[in-house]
C-alpha positions as CSV (number, residue, x, y, z in Angstrom):
1,X,72.8,-25.3,-91.2
2,X,74.6,-23.8,-94.2
3,X,76.7,-27.0,-94.5
4,X,73.6,-29.2,-94.6
5,X,72.0,-27.0,-97.2
6,X,75.1,-27.0,-99.3
7,X,75.4,-30.7,-99.1
8,X,71.7,-31.1,-100.1
9,X,72.2,-28.9,-103.1
10,X,75.3,-30.7,-104.2
11,X,73.5,-34.0,-103.9
12,X,70.6,-32.7,-106.0
13,X,72.9,-31.5,-108.7
14,X,74.7,-34.8,-108.7
15,X,71.4,-36.7,-109.0
16,X,70.3,-34.5,-111.9
17,X,73.6,-35.1,-113.7
18,X,73.1,-38.8,-113.6
19,X,69.4,-38.6,-114.6
20,X,70.1,-37.4,-118.1
21,X,68.7,-39.7,-120.8
22,X,70.8,-41.2,-123.6
23,X,69.6,-41.9,-127.1
24,X,70.9,-43.1,-130.5
25,X,69.6,-40.4,-132.9
26,X,70.1,-42.8,-135.9
27,X,67.1,-44.8,-134.6
28,X,64.9,-41.7,-134.5
29,X,63.5,-39.2,-137.0
30,X,65.0,-35.7,-136.9
31,X,61.7,-34.4,-135.6
32,X,61.7,-37.0,-132.8
33,X,65.3,-36.1,-131.9
34,X,64.4,-32.4,-131.7
35,X,61.1,-33.0,-129.8
36,X,62.9,-35.3,-127.3
37,X,65.5,-32.6,-126.6
38,X,62.7,-30.0,-126.2
39,X,60.7,-32.2,-123.8
40,X,63.6,-33.2,-121.6
41,X,65.7,-30.0,-121.8
42,X,69.0,-31.9,-122.2
43,X,69.9,-35.3,-123.5
44,X,73.0,-37.3,-124.4
45,X,73.1,-38.4,-128.1
46,X,75.4,-41.2,-129.0
47,X,76.1,-42.6,-132.5
48,X,78.8,-44.1,-134.6
49,X,81.2,-41.9,-136.6
50,X,80.7,-42.1,-140.4
51,X,84.4,-41.1,-141.0
52,X,86.0,-43.5,-138.5
53,X,84.3,-46.9,-138.4
54,X,83.7,-48.2,-134.9
55,X,84.3,-44.8,-133.2
56,X,81.4,-43.8,-131.0
57,X,80.6,-40.1,-130.9
58,X,78.5,-38.5,-128.2
59,X,77.7,-35.1,-126.6
60,X,75.1,-33.4,-124.5
61,X,72.4,-31.5,-126.5
62,X,70.2,-28.9,-125.0
63,X,66.9,-27.2,-125.7
64,X,68.0,-23.7,-124.5
65,X,70.8,-21.6,-123.1
66,X,69.5,-22.2,-119.6
67,X,70.8,-25.8,-119.8
68,X,74.4,-24.6,-120.4
69,X,76.7,-24.0,-117.5
70,X,78.2,-20.6,-116.7
71,X,80.8,-19.6,-119.3
72,X,79.2,-21.8,-122.0
73,X,77.0,-20.7,-124.9
74,X,74.4,-22.7,-126.8
75,X,75.7,-23.4,-130.3
76,X,74.2,-25.0,-133.4
77,X,75.3,-28.6,-134.0
78,X,74.2,-31.4,-136.4
79,X,73.7,-35.1,-135.7
80,X,72.7,-37.9,-138.0
81,X,69.1,-39.2,-137.6
82,X,67.1,-42.0,-139.2
83,X,65.8,-39.7,-141.9
84,X,68.6,-37.2,-142.5
85,X,72.4,-37.0,-142.2
86,X,72.3,-33.5,-140.6
87,X,69.6,-33.0,-138.0
88,X,70.0,-29.5,-136.5
89,X,70.3,-29.4,-132.7
90,X,72.1,-27.4,-130.1
91,X,74.9,-28.1,-127.6
92,X,76.9,-26.1,-125.1
93,X,80.4,-25.0,-125.8
94,X,83.0,-22.7,-124.2
95,X,83.9,-19.8,-126.5
96,X,87.5,-20.3,-127.6
97,X,88.3,-17.0,-129.1
98,X,87.3,-13.3,-129.2
99,X,85.7,-13.6,-132.6
100,X,83.2,-16.2,-131.3
101,X,82.4,-14.1,-128.2
102,X,81.8,-11.0,-130.3
103,X,79.5,-12.8,-132.7
104,X,77.6,-14.4,-129.8
105,X,77.1,-11.1,-127.9
106,X,76.0,-9.3,-131.1
107,X,73.2,-11.9,-131.7
108,X,72.0,-12.2,-128.0
């Protein structure tokens, strides 16, 4: 019975991972980007690099810490949108040094 339950949970997690929506933020206002993330919880944003022509950039952006996996923290990020070059959003990152961890723990 535990094996069946575990298999069902893994299937559900896999299905949720594939269900994440993808958007190009450069075709949306900053407010629309932020409201889409807030409504869906997590989305993939994909856009072209302004520094390297033809290079696609993408990441998973989240509404809150609960959408990050264990060991990750929600961090501020910026993406281009139709009405601004730096729309503030959040993504999940693994802390890579003690300074980052101390700063995160102090603010949460």
